[in-house]
Backbone as JSON Lines, residues from 0, in Angstrom:
{"i":0,"aa":"M","n":[-75.17,-9.3,55.71],"ca":[-76.32,-8.77,54.81],"c":[-76.69,-10.18,54.18]}
{"i":1,"aa":"S","n":[-78.25,-9.94,54.23],"ca":[-78.79,-11.11,53.42],"c":[-78.85,-10.94,52.15]}
{"i":2,"aa":"N","n":[-79.51,-11.89,51.39],"ca":[-79.41,-11.88,49.7],"c":[-80.51,-11.01,49.4]}
{"i":3,"aa":"D","n":[-81.53,-10.81,50.5],"ca":[-82.5,-9.85,49.97],"c":[-82.06,-8.62,50.31]}
{"i":4,"aa":"E","n":[-81.5,-8.29,51.43],"ca":[-80.89,-7.01,51.79],"c":[-79.92,-6.3,50.22]}
{"i":5,"aa":"L","n":[-78.97,-7.35,50.01],"ca":[-78.5,-7.07,48.9],"c":[-79.16,-6.88,47.58]}
{"i":6,"aa":"R","n":[-80.17,-7.44,47.32],"ca":[-80.83,-7.14,46.32],"c":[-81.56,-5.77,46.2]}
{"i":7,"aa":"E","n":[-81.96,-5.24,47.63],"ca":[-82.59,-4.23,47.78],"c":[-81.51,-3.17,47.52]}
{"i":8,"aa":"K","n":[-80.38,-3.2,48.15],"ca":[-79.35,-2.24,48.06],"c":[-78.68,-2.06,46.58]}
{"i":9,"aa":"T","n":[-78.94,-3.12,45.93],"ca":[-78.36,-3.0,44.61],"c":[-79.22,-2.21,43.76]}
{"i":10,"aa":"A","n":[-80.63,-2.52,43.63],"ca":[-81.47,-1.92,42.97],"c":[-81.33,-0.38,43.49]}
{"i":11,"aa":"D","n":[-81.1,-0.15,44.66],"ca":[-81.19,1.51,45.36],"c":[-80.21,2.08,44.35]}
{"i":12,"aa":"V","n":[-78.83,1.45,44.68],"ca":[-77.69,2.09,44.09],"c":[-77.97,2.27,42.61]}
{"i":13,"aa":"A","n":[-78.58,1.53,41.95],"ca":[-78.76,1.63,40.56],"c":[-79.41,2.5,40.17]}
{"i":14,"aa":"R","n":[-80.85,2.94,40.97],"ca":[-81.67,4.26,40.75],"c":[-81.11,5.61,41.0]}
{"i":15,"aa":"R","n":[-80.0,5.4,41.95],"ca":[-79.59,6.78,42.42],"c":[-78.88,7.59,40.89]}
{"i":16,"aa":"H","n":[-79.15,8.94,40.91],"ca":[-78.58,9.57,39.9],"c":[-77.34,9.3,39.72]}
{"i":17,"aa":"K","n":[-76.39,9.75,40.85],"ca":[-75.05,9.75,40.92],"c":[-74.55,8.75,41.64]}
{"i":18,"aa":"A","n":[-75.16,7.44,41.31],"ca":[-74.64,6.26,42.31],"c":[-73.26,6.1,41.89]}
{"i":19,"aa":"S","n":[-72.37,5.45,42.94],"ca":[-71.14,5.38,42.86],"c":[-71.03,3.9,41.9]}
{"i":20,"aa":"W","n":[-70.65,3.88,40.51],"ca":[-70.36,2.66,39.91],"c":[-69.53,1.52,40.49]}
{"i":21,"aa":"I","n":[-68.56,2.32,41.39],"ca":[-67.82,0.97,42.16],"c":[-68.65,0.27,43.1]}
{"i":22,"aa":"E","n":[-69.41,0.83,43.75],"ca":[-70.23,0.31,44.77],"c":[-71.31,-0.43,44.02]}
{"i":23,"aa":"L","n":[-71.93,-0.14,42.89],"ca":[-72.7,-1.04,42.02],"c":[-71.99,-1.97,41.35]}
{"i":24,"aa":"G","n":[-70.67,-1.98,40.9],"ca":[-69.86,-3.16,40.57],"c":[-69.76,-4.2,41.6]}
{"i":25,"aa":"Q","n":[-69.61,-3.64,42.79],"ca":[-69.2,-4.57,44.05],"c":[-70.38,-5.39,43.82]}
{"i":26,"aa":"Y","n":[-71.49,-4.98,44.33],"ca":[-72.84,-5.7,44.4],"c":[-73.21,-6.42,43.18]}
{"i":27,"aa":"L","n":[-73.03,-6.1,42.0],"ca":[-72.91,-7.09,40.81],"c":[-72.1,-8.06,40.65]}
{"i":28,"aa":"F","n":[-70.98,-7.92,41.15],"ca":[-69.94,-9.06,41.49],"c":[-70.42,-9.75,42.34]}
{"i":29,"aa":"A","n":[-70.78,-9.48,43.44],"ca":[-71.45,-10.43,44.29],"c":[-72.41,-11.15,43.74]}
{"i":30,"aa":"I","n":[-73.55,-10.69,43.4],"ca":[-74.66,-11.32,42.57],"c":[-74.26,-12.39,41.6]}
{"i":31,"aa":"S","n":[-73.37,-11.92,40.59],"ca":[-73.01,-12.66,39.64],"c":[-71.99,-13.93,40.02]}
{"i":32,"aa":"K","n":[-71.21,-13.5,40.81],"ca":[-70.27,-14.91,41.29],"c":[-71.24,-15.93,42.26]}
{"i":33,"aa":"N","n":[-72.01,-15.44,42.81],"ca":[-72.95,-16.22,44.05],"c":[-74.12,-16.77,43.18]}
{"i":34,"aa":"R","n":[-74.34,-16.33,42.08],"ca":[-75.63,-16.68,41.54],"c":[-76.86,-16.55,41.54]}
{"i":35,"aa":"M","n":[-76.87,-15.15,42.47],"ca":[-77.78,-15.05,43.59],"c":[-79.35,-14.68,42.44]}
{"i":36,"aa":"F","n":[-79.01,-14.09,41.54],"ca":[-80.28,-14.02,40.46],"c":[-81.04,-15.15,40.45]}
{"i":37,"aa":"K","n":[-80.3,-16.33,40.53],"ca":[-81.45,-17.48,40.42],"c":[-82.53,-17.59,41.5]}
{"i":38,"aa":"E","n":[-81.97,-16.92,42.63],"ca":[-82.98,-17.17,43.56],"c":[-84.33,-16.25,43.49]}
{"i":39,"aa":"W","n":[-83.92,-15.17,42.67],"ca":[-84.74,-14.0,42.62],"c":[-85.53,-14.27,41.06]}
{"i":40,"aa":"G","n":[-85.53,-15.68,40.79],"ca":[-86.25,-15.86,39.66],"c":[-85.85,-15.41,37.99]}
{"i":41,"aa":"Y","n":[-84.47,-15.43,38.03],"ca":[-83.76,-14.88,36.78],"c":[-82.86,-16.35,36.45]}
{"i":42,"aa":"M","n":[-83.05,-16.39,35.06],"ca":[-82.18,-17.35,34.68],"c":[-80.81,-17.23,34.18]}
{"i":43,"aa":"T","n":[-80.93,-15.98,33.92],"ca":[-79.19,-15.22,33.87],"c":[-79.05,-14.08,34.41]}
{"i":44,"aa":"F","n":[-77.58,-13.73,34.6],"ca":[-77.29,-12.38,35.32],"c":[-77.78,-11.18,34.35]}
{"i":45,"aa":"E","n":[-77.61,-11.32,33.06],"ca":[-78.03,-10.06,32.29],"c":[-79.54,-9.99,32.09]}
{"i":46,"aa":"A","n":[-80.3,-11.11,32.24],"ca":[-81.83,-11.03,32.61],"c":[-82.12,-10.31,33.88]}
{"i":47,"aa":"Y","n":[-81.35,-10.69,34.66],"ca":[-81.81,-9.61,36.14],"c":[-80.98,-8.5,35.95]}
{"i":48,"aa":"C","n":[-80.17,-7.93,35.36],"ca":[-79.72,-6.51,34.89],"c":[-80.48,-5.73,34.3]}
{"i":49,"aa":"V","n":[-81.08,-6.21,33.28],"ca":[-82.11,-5.55,32.24],"c":[-83.35,-5.53,32.88]}
{"i":50,"aa":"K","n":[-84.05,-6.39,33.71],"ca":[-85.27,-6.6,33.82],"c":[-85.45,-5.73,35.25]}
{"i":51,"aa":"E","n":[-84.43,-6.14,36.21],"ca":[-84.65,-5.66,37.38],"c":[-84.21,-4.23,37.92]}
{"i":52,"aa":"L","n":[-82.93,-4.05,37.22],"ca":[-82.22,-2.66,37.31],"c":[-82.17,-2.08,36.11]}
{"i":53,"aa":"K","n":[-82.57,-2.3,35.09],"ca":[-82.9,-1.32,34.16],"c":[-81.77,-1.03,33.56]}
{"i":54,"aa":"I","n":[-80.87,-1.99,33.65],"ca":[-79.45,-1.54,33.2],"c":[-79.25,-2.59,31.75]}
{"i":55,"aa":"R","n":[-78.74,-1.96,30.67],"ca":[-78.6,-2.76,29.28],"c":[-77.24,-3.66,29.67]}
{"i":56,"aa":"E","n":[-77.26,-4.92,29.23],"ca":[-76.63,-6.06,29.12],"c":[-74.96,-5.58,28.95]}
{"i":57,"aa":"A","n":[-75.04,-4.58,27.91],"ca":[-73.58,-4.25,27.61],"c":[-72.8,-3.41,28.85]}
{"i":58,"aa":"T","n":[-74.02,-2.71,29.37],"ca":[-73.34,-1.37,30.61],"c":[-72.97,-2.42,31.67]}
{"i":59,"aa":"A","n":[-73.9,-3.62,32.18],"ca":[-73.73,-4.41,33.22],"c":[-72.05,-4.83,33.11]}
{"i":60,"aa":"S","n":[-72.03,-5.32,31.8],"ca":[-70.91,-6.15,31.57],"c":[-69.4,-5.08,31.73]}
{"i":61,"aa":"K","n":[-69.56,-3.92,31.49],"ca":[-68.73,-3.09,31.53],"c":[-68.4,-2.76,32.92]}
{"i":62,"aa":"L","n":[-69.38,-2.38,33.52],"ca":[-69.36,-2.12,35.04],"c":[-68.6,-3.34,35.82]}
{"i":63,"aa":"L","n":[-69.06,-4.65,35.6],"ca":[-68.73,-5.75,36.14],"c":[-67.13,-5.9,35.8]}
{"i":64,"aa":"K","n":[-66.87,-5.88,34.67],"ca":[-65.32,-6.03,33.97],"c":[-64.59,-4.83,34.63]}
{"i":65,"aa":"S","n":[-65.03,-3.55,34.62],"ca":[-64.41,-2.35,35.24],"c":[-64.16,-2.65,36.8]}
{"i":66,"aa":"Y","n":[-65.21,-3.2,37.49],"ca":[-64.94,-3.4,38.75],"c":[-63.74,-4.38,38.93]}
{"i":67,"aa":"C","n":[-64.08,-5.4,38.6],"ca":[-63.11,-6.65,38.62],"c":[-61.56,-6.38,38.42]}
{"i":68,"aa":"F","n":[-61.25,-5.36,37.52],"ca":[-60.41,-5.04,37.06],"c":[-59.63,-4.07,38.25]}
{"i":69,"aa":"L","n":[-60.69,-3.04,38.56],"ca":[-60.11,-2.32,39.8],"c":[-59.91,-3.21,41.05]}
{"i":70,"aa":"E","n":[-60.45,-4.0,41.5],"ca":[-60.11,-5.17,42.66],"c":[-58.81,-5.8,42.57]}
{"i":71,"aa":"R","n":[-58.52,-6.04,41.4],"ca":[-57.18,-6.72,41.13],"c":[-56.06,-5.62,41.23]}
{"i":72,"aa":"E","n":[-56.06,-4.89,39.97],"ca":[-55.1,-3.78,39.92],"c":[-55.29,-2.51,40.81]}
{"i":73,"aa":"E","n":[-56.19,-2.1,41.52],"ca":[-55.91,-1.03,42.39],"c":[-56.95,-1.22,43.26]}
{"i":74,"aa":"P","n":[-56.99,-2.12,44.42],"ca":[-57.58,-2.78,45.65],"c":[-58.03,-1.6,46.52]}
{"i":75,"aa":"R","n":[-57.31,-0.46,46.36],"ca":[-57.42,0.69,47.14],"c":[-58.54,1.43,46.81]}
{"i":76,"aa":"M","n":[-58.95,1.25,45.32],"ca":[-60.13,2.0,45.05],"c":[-61.49,1.55,45.21]}
{"i":77,"aa":"V","n":[-61.49,0.34,45.53],"ca":[-62.86,-0.59,45.59],"c":[-63.19,-0.59,47.35]}
{"i":78,"aa":"K","n":[-62.48,0.25,48.14],"ca":[-62.74,0.28,49.3],"c":[-63.8,1.39,49.75]}
{"i":79,"aa":"P","n":[-64.54,1.02,50.54],"ca":[-65.59,2.38,50.76],"c":[-64.95,3.56,51.14]}
{"i":80,"aa":"E","n":[-63.98,3.74,52.01],"ca":[-63.4,4.72,52.52],"c":[-62.73,5.49,51.42]}
{"i":81,"aa":"Y","n":[-62.48,4.82,50.21],"ca":[-61.91,5.58,49.09],"c":[-62.47,6.62,48.62]}
{"i":82,"aa":"A","n":[-64.09,6.43,48.26],"ca":[-64.85,7.41,47.68],"c":[-65.12,8.2,48.81]}
{"i":83,"aa":"A","n":[-65.11,7.92,49.91],"ca":[-65.38,8.91,51.14],"c":[-64.16,9.8,51.11]}
{"i":84,"aa":"E","n":[-63.04,9.55,50.91],"ca":[-61.7,10.41,51.45],"c":[-61.64,11.44,50.06]}
{"i":85,"aa":"E","n":[-61.85,10.46,48.71],"ca":[-61.55,11.6,47.79],"c":[-62.42,12.39,46.94]}
{"i":86,"aa":"E","n":[-62.06,13.42,46.34],"ca":[-63.04,14.48,45.63],"c":[-64.01,13.48,44.76]}
{"i":87,"aa":"P","n":[-65.36,13.71,44.24],"ca":[-65.95,12.95,42.96],"c":[-65.22,13.08,41.89]}
{"i":88,"aa":"K","n":[-64.7,14.14,41.41],"ca":[-63.62,14.28,40.25],"c":[-62.43,13.09,40.07]}
{"i":89,"aa":"K","n":[-62.04,12.67,41.36],"ca":[-61.05,11.61,41.17],"c":[-61.56,10.33,41.18]}
{"i":90,"aa":"I","n":[-62.7,10.09,40.99],"ca":[-63.17,8.67,41.07],"c":[-63.5,8.26,39.41]}
{"i":91,"aa":"P","n":[-62.69,7.73,39.01],"ca":[-62.58,7.46,37.37],"c":[-64.11,7.0,36.93]}
{"i":92,"aa":"D","n":[-64.38,7.27,35.77],"ca":[-65.77,6.79,34.95],"c":[-65.79,5.17,34.69]}
{"i":93,"aa":"Y","n":[-66.4,4.47,34.93],"ca":[-66.36,2.72,34.72],"c":[-66.02,3.05,33.22]}
{"i":94,"aa":"E","n":[-66.22,3.75,32.48],"ca":[-66.18,3.28,30.83],"c":[-64.5,3.57,30.75]}
{"i":95,"aa":"S","n":[-63.72,4.82,31.56],"ca":[-62.54,4.79,31.13],"c":[-61.79,3.66,31.75]}
{"i":96,"aa":"V","n":[-62.14,3.21,32.84],"ca":[-61.6,1.88,33.39],"c":[-61.75,0.8,32.6]}
{"i":97,"aa":"N","n":[-62.84,0.97,32.01],"ca":[-62.91,-0.27,30.77],"c":[-61.95,-0.34,29.87]}
{"i":98,"aa":"L","n":[-61.81,1.01,29.28],"ca":[-60.66,1.06,28.44],"c":[-59.37,0.95,28.58]}
{"i":99,"aa":"L","n":[-59.01,1.11,29.88],"ca":[-57.86,0.84,30.77],"c":[-57.61,-0.59,30.67]}
{"i":100,"aa":"R","n":[-58.52,-1.29,30.96],"ca":[-58.47,-2.83,31.16],"c":[-58.15,-3.34,29.84]}
{"i":101,"aa":"L","n":[-58.89,-2.91,28.87],"ca":[-58.66,-3.26,27.46],"c":[-57.34,-3.16,26.88]}
{"i":102,"aa":"A","n":[-56.86,-1.94,27.35],"ca":[-55.32,-1.63,26.79],"c":[-54.43,-2.46,27.61]}
{"i":103,"aa":"K","n":[-54.58,-2.8,28.93],"ca":[-53.6,-3.86,29.62],"c":[-53.58,-4.86,28.31]}
{"i":104,"aa":"Q","n":[-54.55,-5.55,28.17],"ca":[-54.51,-6.62,27.4],"c":[-53.97,-6.57,25.86]}
{"i":105,"aa":"N","n":[-53.66,-5.12,25.46],"ca":[-53.47,-4.91,24.03],"c":[-51.77,-5.15,24.01]}
{"i":106,"aa":"K","n":[-51.47,-6.11,23.46],"ca":[-49.92,-6.29,23.19],"c":[-49.07,-5.18,22.44]}
{"i":107,"aa":"N","n":[-49.86,-4.38,21.56],"ca":[-49.3,-3.15,20.88],"c":[-49.12,-2.23,21.82]}
{"i":108,"aa":"I","n":[-49.71,-2.03,23.05],"ca":[-49.21,-0.67,23.92],"c":[-48.43,-0.92,24.88]}
{"i":109,"aa":"P","n":[-47.14,-0.38,24.49],"ca":[-45.94,-0.42,25.31],"c":[-46.26,-0.15,26.62]}
{"i":110,"aa":"V","n":[-45.16,-0.64,27.78],"ca":[-45.45,-0.42,29.23],"c":[-45.52,0.94,29.55]}
{"i":111,"aa":"K","n":[-44.53,1.64,28.88],"ca":[-44.46,3.27,29.2],"c":[-45.53,4.04,29.08]}
{"i":112,"aa":"E","n":[-46.37,3.76,27.89],"ca":[-47.39,4.35,27.52],"c":[-48.44,3.84,28.43]}
{"i":113,"aa":"F","n":[-48.38,2.62,28.75],"ca":[-49.5,2.02,29.4],"c":[-49.5,2.71,31.0]}
{"i":114,"aa":"A","n":[-48.35,2.87,31.38],"ca":[-48.27,3.41,32.91],"c":[-48.68,4.92,32.79]}
{"i":115,"aa":"E","n":[-48.52,5.63,31.42],"ca":[-49.3,6.9,31.58],"c":[-50.91,7.06,31.37]}
{"i":116,"aa":"L","n":[-51.14,6.05,30.59],"ca":[-52.52,5.95,30.81],"c":[-53.17,5.63,31.8]}
{"i":117,"aa":"R","n":[-52.67,4.57,32.88],"ca":[-53.34,4.22,33.95],"c":[-53.16,5.41,34.89]}
{"i":118,"aa":"H","n":[-52.05,6.13,34.96],"ca":[-52.07,7.57,35.92],"c":[-53.33,8.47,35.32]}
{"i":119,"aa":"E","n":[-53.47,8.7,34.08],"ca":[-54.41,9.87,33.6],"c":[-56.01,8.94,34.02]}
{"i":120,"aa":"V","n":[-55.89,7.96,33.84],"ca":[-57.54,6.88,34.26],"c":[-57.79,7.18,36.0]}
{"i":121,"aa":"L","n":[-56.67,6.53,36.34],"ca":[-56.95,6.38,38.04],"c":[-56.67,7.35,38.65]}
{"i":122,"aa":"D","n":[-55.52,8.36,38.5],"ca":[-55.28,9.45,39.44],"c":[-55.71,10.67,38.91]}
{"i":123,"aa":"E","n":[-55.85,10.87,38.0],"ca":[-56.5,12.1,37.11],"c":[-58.23,12.04,36.98]}
{"i":124,"aa":"A","n":[-58.35,10.78,36.54],"ca":[-59.95,10.38,36.43],"c":[-60.44,11.2,34.95]}
{"i":125,"aa":"R","n":[-59.37,10.94,34.01],"ca":[-59.72,11.9,32.91],"c":[-61.12,11.07,32.12]}
{"i":126,"aa":"E","n":[-61.64,11.95,31.37],"ca":[-62.83,11.71,30.53],"c":[-62.6,10.76,29.81]}
{"i":127,"aa":"Y","n":[-63.68,9.76,29.65],"ca":[-63.93,8.93,28.61],"c":[-63.28,9.2,27.22]}
{"i":128,"aa":"K","n":[-63.88,10.19,26.41],"ca":[-63.53,10.61,25.25],"c":[-62.1,10.97,25.13]}
{"i":129,"aa":"D","n":[-61.63,11.69,26.09],"ca":[-59.93,11.71,26.31],"c":[-59.21,10.62,26.22]}
{"i":130,"aa":"V","n":[-59.78,9.52,27.2],"ca":[-58.98,8.29,27.12],"c":[-59.06,7.46,26.12]}
{"i":131,"aa":"R","n":[-60.4,7.54,25.4],"ca":[-60.33,6.85,24.07],"c":[-59.43,7.43,23.01]}
{"i":132,"aa":"A","n":[-59.21,8.68,23.06],"ca":[-58.73,9.35,21.99],"c":[-57.27,8.95,22.06]}
{"i":133,"aa":"K","n":[-56.44,8.97,23.52],"ca":[-55.1,8.77,23.59],"c":[-54.72,7.33,23.54]}
{"i":134,"aa":"V","n":[-55.7,6.23,23.54],"ca":[-55.88,4.74,23.44],"c":[-55.75,4.76,21.71]}
{"i":135,"aa":"K","n":[-56.31,5.22,21.1],"ca":[-56.35,5.22,19.66],"c":[-55.27,5.78,19.13]}
{"i":136,"aa":"A","n":[-54.74,6.87,19.63],"ca":[-53.16,7.35,19.3],"c":[-52.17,6.53,19.39]}
{"i":137,"aa":"I","n":[-52.08,6.06,20.81],"ca":[-51.02,4.99,21.32],"c":[-51.12,3.88,20.23]}
{"i":138,"aa":"V","n":[-52.22,3.37,20.05],"ca":[-52.34,2.02,19.04],"c":[-51.72,2.43,17.51]}
{"i":139,"aa":"A","n":[-52.22,3.51,17.03],"ca":[-51.77,4.05,15.77],"c":[-50.26,4.39,15.43]}
{"i":140,"aa":"E","n":[-49.67,5.09,16.69],"ca":[-48.24,5.02,16.65],"c":[-47.61,3.61,17.01]}
{"i":141,"aa":"T","n":[-48.06,2.56,17.55],"ca":[-47.35,1.5,17.71],"c":[-47.7,0.44,16.84]}
{"i":142,"aa":"K","n":[-48.81,0.57,16.13],"ca":[-48.99,-0.58,15.33],"c":[-47.85,-0.91,14.27]}
{"i":143,"aa":"P","n":[-48.04,-2.28,14.46],"ca":[-46.57,-2.75,13.38],"c":[-47.22,-2.5,12.03]}
{"i":144,"aa":"K","n":[-45.97,-2.08,11.26],"ca":[-46.24,-1.46,9.84],"c":[-45.87,-2.81,9.12]}
{"i":145,"aa":"D","n":[-46.61,-2.66,7.81],"ca":[-46.86,-3.81,7.06],"c":[-45.45,-3.64,6.17]}
{"i":146,"aa":"T","n":[-44.67,-5.14,6.34],"ca":[-43.74,-5.2,5.21],"c":[-44.36,-5.11,4.0]}
{"i":147,"aa":"P","n":[-43.17,-4.89,2.77],"ca":[-43.51,-4.3,1.68],"c":[-44.48,-5.96,1.07]}
{"i":148,"aa":"E","n":[-43.93,-7.14,1.27],"ca":[-44.44,-8.48,1.17],"c":[-45.76,-8.56,1.7]}
{"i":149,"aa":"A","n":[-46.08,-7.94,2.78],"ca":[-47.33,-8.57,3.5],"c":[-48.51,-7.3,2.75]}
{"i":150,"aa":"K","n":[-47.87,-6.39,2.55],"ca":[-48.55,-5.2,1.78],"c":[-48.99,-5.53,0.4]}
{"i":151,"aa":"E","n":[-48.14,-6.57,-0.5],"ca":[-48.2,-7.17,-1.65],"c":[-49.35,-7.93,-1.61]}
{"i":152,"aa":"V","n":[-49.29,-9.0,-0.79],"ca":[-50.48,-9.84,-0.28],"c":[-51.65,-9.34,-0.21]}
{"i":153,"aa":"K","n":[-51.74,-8.49,0.71],"ca":[-52.96,-7.9,1.18],"c":[-53.96,-6.88,-0.36]}
{"i":154,"aa":"R","n":[-52.59,-6.58,-0.87],"ca":[-53.34,-5.64,-2.3],"c":[-53.87,-6.7,-3.26]}
{"i":155,"aa":"N","n":[-52.96,-7.85,-3.55],"ca":[-53.35,-8.9,-4.19],"c":[-54.9,-9.42,-3.81]}
{"i":156,"aa":"A","n":[-54.82,-9.75,-2.52],"ca":[-56.23,-10.04,-2.0],"c":[-57.17,-9.03,-2.33]}
{"i":157,"aa":"V","n":[-57.29,-7.91,-2.15],"ca":[-58.59,-6.91,-2.21],"c":[-58.47,-6.8,-3.6]}
{"i":158,"aa":"I","n":[-57.47,-7.03,-4.87],"ca":[-57.79,-6.97,-6.26],"c":[-58.68,-8.14,-6.48]}
{"i":159,"aa":"R","n":[-58.28,-9.43,-6.11],"ca":[-59.19,-10.45,-6.57],"c":[-60.57,-10.57,-5.99]}
{"i":160,"aa":"R","n":[-60.49,-10.07,-4.7],"ca":[-62.06,-9.9,-4.25],"c":[-62.79,-8.88,-5.22]}
{"i":161,"aa":"L","n":[-62.26,-7.69,-5.49],"ca":[-62.93,-6.77,-6.39],"c":[-63.44,-7.6,-7.77]}
{"i":162,"aa":"I","n":[-62.33,-8.09,-8.47],"ca":[-62.54,-8.75,-9.79],"c":[-63.52,-9.78,-9.26]}
{"i":163,"aa":"G","n":[-63.54,-10.73,-8.12],"ca":[-64.78,-11.77,-8.14],"c":[-66.09,-10.93,-8.1]}
{"i":164,"aa":"F","n":[-66.1,-9.86,-7.24],"ca":[-67.17,-9.37,-7.13],"c":[-67.79,-8.64,-8.31]}
{"i":165,"aa":"L","n":[-67.2,-8.27,-9.26],"ca":[-67.33,-7.25,-10.57],"c":[-67.85,-8.57,-11.45]}
{"i":166,"aa":"N","n":[-67.15,-9.48,-11.69],"ca":[-67.45,-10.8,-12.41],"c":[-68.72,-11.24,-12.19]}
{"i":167,"aa":"G","n":[-69.18,-11.58,-10.69],"ca":[-70.66,-12.02,-10.07],"c":[-71.62,-11.12,-10.57]}
{"i":168,"aa":"A","n":[-71.38,-9.79,-10.49],"ca":[-72.17,-8.67,-10.81],"c":[-72.52,-8.61,-12.45]}
{"i":169,"aa":"K","n":[-71.47,-8.74,-13.25],"ca":[-71.39,-8.53,-14.47],"c":[-72.59,-10.09,-15.23]}
{"i":170,"aa":"T","n":[-72.4,-11.2,-14.38],"ca":[-73.09,-11.95,-14.73],"c":[-74.64,-11.9,-14.49]}
{"i":171,"aa":"Q","n":[-74.8,-11.36,-13.26],"ca":[-76.32,-11.01,-13.0],"c":[-77.06,-9.9,-14.09]}
{"i":172,"aa":"L","n":[-76.21,-8.78,-14.13],"ca":[-76.92,-8.05,-14.95],"c":[-76.59,-8.25,-16.13]}
{"i":173,"aa":"E","n":[-75.87,-9.31,-16.74],"ca":[-76.0,-9.93,-18.15],"c":[-77.39,-10.76,-18.18]}
{"i":174,"aa":"N","n":[-77.51,-11.8,-17.04],"ca":[-78.32,-12.65,-17.44],"c":[-79.84,-12.07,-17.4]}
{"i":175,"aa":"E","n":[-80.01,-10.94,-16.31],"ca":[-81.43,-10.66,-15.93],"c":[-81.57,-9.17,-17.1]}
{"i":176,"aa":"D","n":[-80.55,-9.14,-18.08],"ca":[-80.82,-8.2,-18.8],"c":[-81.22,-6.4,-17.87]}
{"i":177,"aa":"L","n":[-80.42,-6.11,-17.42],"ca":[-80.38,-5.15,-16.15],"c":[-79.72,-3.87,-16.86]}
{"i":178,"aa":"V","n":[-78.62,-3.82,-17.56],"ca":[-77.91,-2.66,-18.26],"c":[-77.66,-2.94,-19.69]}
{"i":179,"aa":"P","n":[-77.51,-1.88,-20.2],"ca":[-77.05,-1.82,-21.67],"c":[-75.73,-2.73,-21.8]}
{"i":180,"aa":"D","n":[-75.42,-3.19,-23.16],"ca":[-74.03,-4.11,-23.21],"c":[-72.94,-2.95,-22.86]}
{"i":181,"aa":"Y","n":[-73.05,-1.94,-23.45],"ca":[-71.52,-1.12,-23.17],"c":[-71.14,-1.24,-21.74]}
{"i":182,"aa":"V","n":[-72.09,-1.21,-20.87],"ca":[-71.81,-1.21,-19.27],"c":[-71.3,-2.44,-18.95]}
{"i":183,"aa":"I","n":[-71.7,-3.5,-19.76],"ca":[-71.28,-5.1,-19.45],"c":[-69.67,-4.92,-19.8]}
{"i":184,"aa":"K","n":[-69.44,-4.36,-20.97],"ca":[-68.55,-4.3,-21.75],"c":[-67.23,-3.55,-20.79]}
{"i":185,"aa":"Q","n":[-67.54,-2.3,-20.21],"ca":[-66.96,-1.53,-19.08],"c":[-66.56,-2.31,-18.07]}
{"i":186,"aa":"I","n":[-67.37,-3.24,-17.55],"ca":[-67.23,-4.14,-16.5],"c":[-66.13,-4.89,-16.63]}
{"i":187,"aa":"D","n":[-66.35,-5.64,-18.13],"ca":[-65.24,-6.65,-18.26],"c":[-63.98,-5.68,-18.39]}
{"i":188,"aa":"A","n":[-63.75,-4.81,-19.1],"ca":[-62.52,-4.0,-19.35],"c":[-61.95,-3.63,-18.02]}
{"i":189,"aa":"L","n":[-62.76,-3.34,-17.04],"ca":[-62.24,-2.95,-15.47],"c":[-61.54,-3.9,-14.83]}
{"i":190,"aa":"A","n":[-62.34,-5.2,-15.03],"ca":[-61.93,-6.64,-14.52],"c":[-60.69,-6.9,-14.99]}
{"i":191,"aa":"S","n":[-60.49,-6.7,-16.41],"ca":[-59.3,-7.17,-17.12],"c":[-58.28,-6.39,-16.52]}
{"i":192,"aa":"K","n":[-58.51,-4.99,-16.42],"ca":[-57.35,-4.06,-15.97],"c":[-56.87,-4.33,-14.62]}
{"i":193,"aa":"L","n":[-57.89,-4.91,-13.65],"ca":[-57.13,-5.09,-12.42],"c":[-56.76,-6.42,-12.39]}
{"i":194,"aa":"E","n":[-56.88,-7.39,-13.24],"ca":[-56.04,-8.56,-13.28],"c":[-54.77,-8.46,-14.08]}
{"i":195,"aa":"D","n":[-54.71,-7.17,-14.67],"ca":[-53.21,-7.05,-15.11],"c":[-52.55,-6.14,-13.98]}
{"i":196,"aa":"Q","n":[-52.87,-5.62,-12.95],"ca":[-52.49,-5.32,-11.65],"c":[-52.05,-6.25,-10.55]}
{"i":197,"aa":"L","n":[-52.37,-7.58,-10.96],"ca":[-52.03,-8.58,-10.05],"c":[-50.76,-9.08,-10.25]}
{"i":198,"aa":"R","n":[-49.7,-9.11,-8.97],"ca":[-48.39,-9.65,-9.11],"c":[-48.15,-10.96,-8.62]}
């Protein structure tokens, strides 16, 4: 396939209402890797996607990363015969695959949970919203709990930030005479009470 044929075919796939994102990702990968967009007058791959294909930069990036993830992790799914053999509902959404890719990089997601997630995305083609909810739940369950010492450091840092903000606001309000004196005294009192909370 010549570069021009690839260019035409990529534009065609992008336009089709229910285009296979895997096929589109494959073309985008070839174009990006070989920097073909330069031959077509575009300075960047992103500019080519936005101007010629009418695909947002973020979408093009997700398509490309999701395709690369499948090519590396599930090469069977990027073969043309896969889409022909499988039911359309069995082809996972690119956003779900992208979430799976990000989940694989997340050290807080245990191997067992990732295996379940992988099965749900790649074999059951679960919808993006379901996958996102599951990833959030896994991360929430496995997130390391703060130690009492870490919690205290965090608490003190938040209190100090709030005291700093109150003092800055008080100075500005006072200098520009924006509020009555009793409000300034209340801000002072609150800052003082917060200082007492510091350990």
